[in-house]
C-alpha atoms as a printed R data frame, in Angstrom:
    type eleno elety resid chain resno       x       y       z
1   ATOM     1    CA   MET     A     1   8.337  14.115 -14.325
2   ATOM     2    CA   SER     A     2  11.130  16.228 -12.428
3   ATOM     3    CA   GLU     A     3   9.194  18.366 -11.090
4   ATOM     4    CA   VAL     A     4   7.272  15.567  -9.118
5   ATOM     5    CA   VAL     A     5   9.857  13.960  -8.486
6   ATOM     6    CA   ASP     A     6  11.668  16.719  -6.379
7   ATOM     7    CA   TRP     A     7   8.411  17.193  -4.684
8   ATOM     8    CA   LEU     A     8   8.529  13.966  -3.620
9   ATOM     9    CA   LEU     A     9  11.887  14.085  -1.948
10  ATOM    10    CA   LEU     A    10  11.052  17.269  -0.516
11  ATOM    11    CA   PRO     A    11  10.248  17.321   3.565
12  ATOM    12    CA   LEU     A    12   6.967  16.479   4.624
13  ATOM    13    CA   ILE     A    13   6.933  20.882   6.252
14  ATOM    14    CA   ASN     A    14   9.421  21.646   3.867
15  ATOM    15    CA   LEU     A    15  11.965  23.059   6.285
16  ATOM    16    CA   GLY     A    16  14.789  23.088   4.147
17  ATOM    17    CA   GLU     A    17  17.433  20.589   3.709
18  ATOM    18    CA   ARG     A    18  17.826  18.621   7.486
19  ATOM    19    CA   THR     A    19  21.017  16.084   8.053
20  ATOM    20    CA   ILE     A    20  19.359  12.910  10.123
21  ATOM    21    CA   PRO     A    21  22.200  11.268  12.106
22  ATOM    22    CA   ALA     A    22  22.641   7.577  11.124
23  ATOM    23    CA   ASN     A    23  21.790   6.184  13.976
24  ATOM    24    CA   ILE     A    24  17.872   7.592  14.319
25  ATOM    25    CA   ALA     A    25  17.619   7.462  10.502
26  ATOM    26    CA   TRP     A    26  18.247   3.277  11.081
27  ATOM    27    CA   HIS     A    27  16.163   3.252  14.163
28  ATOM    28    CA   GLY     A    28  13.082   4.638  11.780
29  ATOM    29    CA   ARG     A    29  14.048   2.025   8.868
30  ATOM    30    CA   ILE     A    30  13.894  -1.154  11.467
31  ATOM    31    CA   MET     A    31  10.831   0.215  13.069
32  ATOM    32    CA   VAL     A    32   9.178   0.419   9.705
33  ATOM    33    CA   LEU     A    33   9.779  -2.748   8.660
34  ATOM    34    CA   ALA     A    34   8.831  -4.138  11.995
35  ATOM    35    CA   TRP     A    35   5.474  -2.068  12.946
36  ATOM    36    CA   GLY     A    36   5.109  -1.584   9.855
37  ATOM    37    CA   VAL     A    37   5.623  -4.503   7.285
38  ATOM    38    CA   ALA     A    38   6.155  -7.582   9.280
39  ATOM    39    CA   MET     A    39   3.521  -7.082  11.905
40  ATOM    40    CA   PRO     A    40   0.694  -6.438   9.917
41  ATOM    41    CA   ILE     A    41   1.147  -9.758   7.791
42  ATOM    42    CA   ALA     A    42   1.154 -11.199  10.998
43  ATOM    43    CA   LEU     A    43  -2.160 -10.509  11.706
44  ATOM    44    CA   LEU     A    44  -3.150 -11.200   8.461
45  ATOM    45    CA   LEU     A    45  -1.726 -14.687   9.030
46  ATOM    46    CA   ALA     A    46  -3.371 -15.295  11.744
47  ATOM    47    CA   ARG     A    47  -7.041 -14.208  10.730
48  ATOM    48    CA   TYR     A    48  -7.500 -15.088   7.225
49  ATOM    49    CA   TYR     A    49  -5.095 -17.823   6.660
50  ATOM    50    CA   LYS     A    50  -5.980 -20.576   9.143
51  ATOM    51    CA   VAL     A    51  -7.204 -22.956   6.565
52  ATOM    52    CA   THR     A    52  -4.885 -21.553   3.086
53  ATOM    53    CA   PRO     A    53  -6.975 -21.562  -0.245
54  ATOM    54    CA   ARG     A    54  -5.550 -24.876  -1.425
55  ATOM    55    CA   GLN     A    55  -6.365 -26.405   1.854
56  ATOM    56    CA   ASN     A    56  -8.251 -29.769   1.434
57  ATOM    57    CA   TRP     A    57 -10.180 -28.307   4.669
58  ATOM    58    CA   PRO     A    58 -12.272 -29.857   6.619
59  ATOM    59    CA   GLN     A    59 -10.750 -33.304   5.738
60  ATOM    60    CA   GLU     A    60  -7.782 -31.686   6.435
61  ATOM    61    CA   LEU     A    61  -7.220 -30.085   9.153
62  ATOM    62    CA   ASP     A    62  -4.397 -28.025  11.646
63  ATOM    63    CA   ASN     A    63  -2.226 -26.796   8.718
64  ATOM    64    CA   ARG     A    64   0.112 -24.687  10.898
65  ATOM    65    CA   PHE     A    65   1.160 -22.296   7.749
66  ATOM    66    CA   TRP     A    66  -0.632 -19.455   9.637
67  ATOM    67    CA   TRP     A    67   0.568 -20.306  12.806
68  ATOM    68    CA   ASP     A    68   4.455 -20.652  12.049
69  ATOM    69    CA   GLY     A    69   4.224 -17.449   9.849
70  ATOM    70    CA   HIS     A    70   2.084 -15.820  13.107
71  ATOM    71    CA   ARG     A    71   5.143 -16.698  15.530
72  ATOM    72    CA   LEU     A    72   7.942 -16.054  13.401
73  ATOM    73    CA   LEU     A    73   6.861 -12.819  12.236
74  ATOM    74    CA   ASN     A    74   6.308 -11.646  15.898
75  ATOM    75    CA   TYR     A    75   9.649 -12.872  16.761
76  ATOM    76    CA   ALA     A    76  10.968 -10.900  14.187
77  ATOM    77    CA   THR     A    77   8.802  -7.558  15.024
78  ATOM    78    CA   VAL     A    78   9.921  -7.858  18.847
79  ATOM    79    CA   ALA     A    79  14.177  -8.710  17.939
80  ATOM    80    CA   PHE     A    80  13.650  -5.706  15.218
81  ATOM    81    CA   SER     A    81  11.962  -3.628  17.961
82  ATOM    82    CA   ILE     A    82  14.807  -3.847  20.923
83  ATOM    83    CA   ALA     A    83  17.425  -3.439  17.958
84  ATOM    84    CA   ALA     A    84  16.036  -0.447  16.687
85  ATOM    85    CA   ALA     A    85  14.996   0.810  20.321
86  ATOM    86    CA   SER     A    86  18.872   0.429  21.477
87  ATOM    87    CA   LEU     A    87  20.480   2.796  18.588
88  ATOM    88    CA   VAL     A    88  18.842   5.821  20.196
89  ATOM    89    CA   TRP     A    89  18.599   5.044  23.936
90  ATOM    90    CA   SER     A    90  20.354   7.906  24.922
91  ATOM    91    CA   THR     A    91  19.929  10.359  21.632
92  ATOM    92    CA   THR     A    92  19.144  14.001  22.631
93  ATOM    93    CA   TYR     A    93  19.023  15.003  18.477
94  ATOM    94    CA   TYR     A    94  15.123  15.417  18.745
95  ATOM    95    CA   SER     A    95  13.088  17.362  21.665
96  ATOM    96    CA   GLY     A    96   9.746  18.930  22.142
97  ATOM    97    CA   ALA     A    97   5.807  16.917  22.934
98  ATOM    98    CA   ALA     A    98   5.558  15.823  19.634
99  ATOM    99    CA   ARG     A    99   9.037  13.541  20.381
100 ATOM   100    CA   ASP     A   100   8.094  12.306  23.754
101 ATOM   101    CA   LEU     A   101   5.090  11.147  22.679
102 ATOM   102    CA   HIS     A   102   7.107   9.219  19.983
103 ATOM   103    CA   ALA     A   103   8.768   7.784  22.691
104 ATOM   104    CA   CYS     A   104   6.235   7.046  24.912
105 ATOM   105    CA   LEU     A   105   4.412   4.975  22.312
106 ATOM   106    CA   GLY     A   106   7.232   3.658  20.878
107 ATOM   107    CA   TRP     A   107   8.160   2.005  24.318
108 ATOM   108    CA   SER     A   108   4.448   1.013  24.550
109 ATOM   109    CA   ILE     A   109   4.558  -1.103  21.248
110 ATOM   110    CA   VAL     A   110   8.233  -2.766  22.297
111 ATOM   111    CA   PHE     A   111   6.225  -3.900  25.667
112 ATOM   112    CA   LEU     A   112   3.434  -4.546  24.618
113 ATOM   113    CA   GLY     A   113   5.268  -7.138  21.938
114 ATOM   114    CA   ILE     A   114   7.625  -8.246  24.991
115 ATOM   115    CA   LEU     A   115   4.097  -8.982  26.928
116 ATOM   116    CA   GLN     A   116   2.446 -10.786  23.963
117 ATOM   117    CA   ILE     A   117   5.727 -13.562  24.012
118 ATOM   118    CA   ILE     A   118   5.522 -14.039  27.496
119 ATOM   119    CA   GLY     A   119   1.329 -14.191  26.987
120 ATOM   120    CA   GLY     A   120   2.025 -17.292  24.338
121 ATOM   121    CA   GLN     A   121   3.913 -19.674  26.623
122 ATOM   122    CA   LEU     A   122   1.136 -19.121  28.841
123 ATOM   123    CA   ARG     A   123  -1.475 -20.286  26.780
124 ATOM   124    CA   GLY     A   124  -1.569 -23.432  28.241
125 ATOM   125    CA   THR     A   125  -2.107 -27.353  26.703
126 ATOM   126    CA   LYS     A   126  -3.053 -27.741  23.432
127 ATOM   127    CA   GLY     A   127  -4.465 -31.262  23.909
128 ATOM   128    CA   GLY     A   128  -6.474 -33.190  20.953
129 ATOM   129    CA   PRO     A   129  -5.577 -35.684  18.743
130 ATOM   130    CA   THR     A   130  -2.052 -34.301  17.790
131 ATOM   131    CA   ALA     A   131  -1.365 -33.571  21.099
132 ATOM   132    CA   PRO     A   132  -2.546 -36.023  23.745
133 ATOM   133    CA   ARG     A   133  -1.749 -35.964  27.425
134 ATOM   134    CA   LEU     A   134   0.567 -38.896  27.381
135 ATOM   135    CA   ASN     A   135   1.280 -41.307  30.679
136 ATOM   136    CA   ALA     A   136   4.672 -42.113  31.722
137 ATOM   137    CA   ASP     A   137   4.949 -44.848  29.679
138 ATOM   138    CA   GLY     A   138   4.179 -42.396  26.237
139 ATOM   139    CA   SER     A   139   0.675 -44.270  25.317
140 ATOM   140    CA   VAL     A   140  -1.976 -41.670  25.340
141 ATOM   141    CA   LEU     A   141  -3.835 -40.973  28.343
142 ATOM   142    CA   ASP     A   142  -6.853 -38.635  27.051
143 ATOM   143    CA   LEU     A   143  -7.014 -35.949  24.830
144 ATOM   144    CA   GLN     A   144  -7.743 -32.719  27.484
145 ATOM   145    CA   GLY     A   145  -5.916 -30.036  26.995
146 ATOM   146    CA   ASP     A   146  -6.498 -26.371  27.262
147 ATOM   147    CA   HIS     A   147  -7.097 -25.605  23.688
148 ATOM   148    CA   TYR     A   148  -9.276 -29.099  23.158
149 ATOM   149    CA   ASP     A   149 -11.407 -28.485  25.310
150 ATOM   150    CA   MET     A   150 -10.903 -24.093  25.673
151 ATOM   151    CA   SER     A   151 -10.491 -23.700  29.424
152 ATOM   152    CA   PRO     A   152 -11.278 -21.005  30.950
153 ATOM   153    CA   ARG     A   153  -7.078 -20.292  30.584
154 ATOM   154    CA   ARG     A   154  -7.613 -20.196  27.322
155 ATOM   155    CA   ARG     A   155 -10.293 -18.513  26.950
156 ATOM   156    CA   VAL     A   156  -8.546 -15.300  29.149
157 ATOM   157    CA   PHE     A   157  -5.401 -15.814  27.053
158 ATOM   158    CA   GLU     A   158  -7.901 -15.333  23.509
159 ATOM   159    CA   ARG     A   159  -9.096 -12.225  24.440
160 ATOM   160    CA   ILE     A   160  -5.763 -10.503  26.242
161 ATOM   161    CA   HIS     A   161  -3.787 -11.707  23.250
162 ATOM   162    CA   LYS     A   162  -6.327 -10.128  20.453
163 ATOM   163    CA   THR     A   163  -7.052  -7.331  22.616
164 ATOM   164    CA   LEU     A   164  -3.134  -6.429  22.962
165 ATOM   165    CA   GLY     A   165  -2.413  -7.180  19.560
166 ATOM   166    CA   TYR     A   166  -5.095  -5.130  18.214
167 ATOM   167    CA   ALA     A   167  -3.459  -1.965  20.424
168 ATOM   168    CA   ALA     A   168  -0.190  -2.914  19.326
169 ATOM   169    CA   LEU     A   169  -1.335  -2.554  15.798
170 ATOM   170    CA   VAL     A   170  -3.117   1.198  16.479
171 ATOM   171    CA   ILE     A   171  -0.579   2.368  18.639
172 ATOM   172    CA   SER     A   172   2.414   1.350  16.131
173 ATOM   173    CA   ILE     A   173   0.796   2.991  13.668
174 ATOM   174    CA   THR     A   174   0.468   6.650  15.005
175 ATOM   175    CA   ALA     A   175   4.192   5.604  16.166
176 ATOM   176    CA   LEU     A   176   5.327   5.326  13.193
177 ATOM   177    CA   VAL     A   177   3.930   8.293  11.776
178 ATOM   178    CA   LEU     A   178   4.785  10.469  14.438
179 ATOM   179    CA   GLY     A   179   8.164   9.303  13.757
180 ATOM   180    CA   MET     A   180   8.600  10.674  10.324
181 ATOM   181    CA   TRP     A   181   6.295  13.580  11.232
182 ATOM   182    CA   VAL     A   182   8.885  13.953  13.875
183 ATOM   183    CA   ALA     A   183  12.341  13.611  11.728
184 ATOM   184    CA   ASN     A   184  10.485  15.633   8.704
185 ATOM   185    CA   ALA     A   185  10.896  12.409   6.819
186 ATOM   186    CA   PRO     A   186  10.371  12.887   2.645
187 ATOM   187    CA   ARG     A   187   7.171  12.948   1.572
188 ATOM   188    CA   TRP     A   188   7.819   9.885  -0.757
189 ATOM   189    CA   MET     A   189   7.611   7.591   2.643
190 ATOM   190    CA   PHE     A   190   4.677   9.025   4.011
191 ATOM   191    CA   LEU     A   191   2.659   8.048   1.007
192 ATOM   192    CA   VAL     A   192   4.529   4.641   0.138
193 ATOM   193    CA   LEU     A   193   3.824   3.617   3.747
194 ATOM   194    CA   ALA     A   194   0.333   5.205   3.374
195 ATOM   195    CA   THR     A   195  -0.387   3.148   0.101
196 ATOM   196    CA   TRP     A   196   0.859  -0.043   1.281
197 ATOM   197    CA   TRP     A   197  -1.526   0.244   4.611
198 ATOM   198    CA   LEU     A   198  -4.432   0.881   2.211
199 ATOM   199    CA   SER     A   199  -3.058  -2.119   0.366
200 ATOM   200    CA   LEU     A   200  -3.475  -4.210   3.450
201 ATOM   201    CA   ILE     A   201  -7.274  -2.809   4.318
202 ATOM   202    CA   LEU     A   202  -8.371  -3.557   1.072
203 ATOM   203    CA   ILE     A   203  -6.878  -7.214   1.207
204 ATOM   204    CA   ALA     A   204  -8.380  -7.694   4.502
205 ATOM   205    CA   LEU     A   205 -11.491  -6.513   3.726
206 ATOM   206    CA   LYS     A   206 -11.734  -8.903   0.744
207 ATOM   207    CA   LEU     A   207 -10.650 -11.821   2.615
208 ATOM   208    CA   GLN     A   208 -13.364 -10.533   5.216
209 ATOM   209    CA   ARG     A   209 -15.855 -10.837   2.674
210 ATOM   210    CA   ASP     A   210 -14.825 -14.105   1.262
211 ATOM   211    CA   GLY     A   211 -15.044 -15.910   4.523
212 ATOM   212    CA   ARG     A   212 -11.969 -16.462   5.379
213 ATOM   213    CA   CYS     A   213 -11.678 -15.451   8.960
214 ATOM   214    CA   ILE     A   214 -12.367 -19.083  10.204
215 ATOM   215    CA   ASP     A   215 -12.892 -20.461  13.680
216 ATOM   216    CA   THR     A   216  -9.515 -21.510  14.992
217 ATOM   217    CA   TYR     A   217 -11.170 -24.323  16.797
218 ATOM   218    CA   GLN     A   218 -12.988 -25.744  13.626
219 ATOM   219    CA   ALA     A   219  -9.923 -24.886  11.692
220 ATOM   220    CA   ILE     A   220  -7.310 -27.010  13.647
221 ATOM   221    CA   TRP     A   221 -10.072 -29.915  15.038
222 ATOM   222    CA   GLY     A   222 -12.931 -29.568  12.372
223 ATOM   223    CA   LEU     A   223 -16.662 -28.808  12.400
224 ATOM   224    CA   ASP     A   224 -17.971 -31.833  14.850
225 ATOM   225    CA   PRO     A   225 -20.273 -30.130  16.979
226 ATOM   226    CA   ASN     A   226 -19.743 -32.677  20.060
227 ATOM   227    CA   LEU     A   227 -15.981 -31.707  20.456
228 ATOM   228    CA   PRO     A   228 -15.466 -30.399  23.992
229 ATOM   229    CA   GLY     A   229 -14.767 -27.384  22.588
230 ATOM   230    CA   ALA     A   230 -17.242 -26.404  19.854
231 ATOM   231    CA   ARG     A   231 -20.241 -24.945  21.857
232 ATOM   232    CA   VAL     A   232 -17.843 -22.487  23.580
233 ATOM   233    CA   GLU     A   233 -18.122 -19.057  21.364
234 ATOM   234    CA   PRO     A   234 -15.084 -17.724  19.201
235 ATOM   235    CA   THR     A   235 -13.030 -14.383  20.191
236 ATOM   236    CA   GLY     A   236 -12.925 -11.410  18.646
237 ATOM   237    CA   TRP     A   237 -15.948  -9.963  15.609
238 ATOM   238    CA   GLY     A   238 -16.216 -11.490  12.661
239 ATOM   239    CA   ILE     A   239 -15.119 -14.745  13.230
240 ATOM   240    CA   ARG     A   240 -17.202 -17.547  10.518
241 ATOM   241    CA   ARG     A   241 -18.099 -20.514  12.307
242 ATOM   242    CA   LEU     A   242 -19.665 -23.457   9.681
243 ATOM   243    CA   PRO     A   243 -22.489 -25.695  10.667
244 ATOM   244    CA   ALA     A   244 -21.127 -29.691  10.796
245 ATOM   245    CA   ASP     A   245 -22.589 -30.123   7.398
246 ATOM   246    CA   PHE     A   246 -20.642 -27.792   5.039
247 ATOM   247    CA   GLN     A   247 -18.272 -28.832   2.562
248 ATOM   248    CA   LYS     A   248 -15.236 -26.422   1.224
249 ATOM   249    CA   SER     A   249 -16.547 -26.237  -2.591
250 ATOM   250    CA   GLN     A   250 -12.712 -26.967  -4.939
């Protein structure tokens, strides 16, 4: 057992003992927390938890569990990223092509994270029964909204937001692995992170197979095919759109 522990504590390339400055070590820890943990969970919530297991859907609509979790985790990811980047803003401890590539990828995901938050503010209005347009006196004018009507603005937002989100996920995985490589991190770190990511992949495959990737429009407003945005195809792959007579089994 002690031999296994000793092997796990060895650096990946086994170049001998190497001390990592505290600012770089904390940079790595925070980035792993942000992009290795928080961001993948935010993606899983948005894709598979628009309808929760105990929700009486489609009778109970617009469950905000996924929205609140996805938004808060993404805000946390960007905040952690900025904090982590500030720790190594002017460090010259490492050099070489691998370090330069890691830095380039790292700044790319920070930029993408900020861009996602800004883009989220440009998604347009919600509309529908829970967010109608109001007259000056506070009375309901109509139910129009970019999301309820699936306006061109909303459709463009969804394409950009989802594309950039998945791109950030791929880039962040590459940046994290490359960062641990540059720092010559111990082997147990690679194994723990790889096990975590494999677990998330297996969970995602299970949720996808179970049909949990439900169309956002139906999750929020129901299955009525006459709703103004109901005829617009969902943005993305593997999204489940259900018939009007669907009834969730209890």
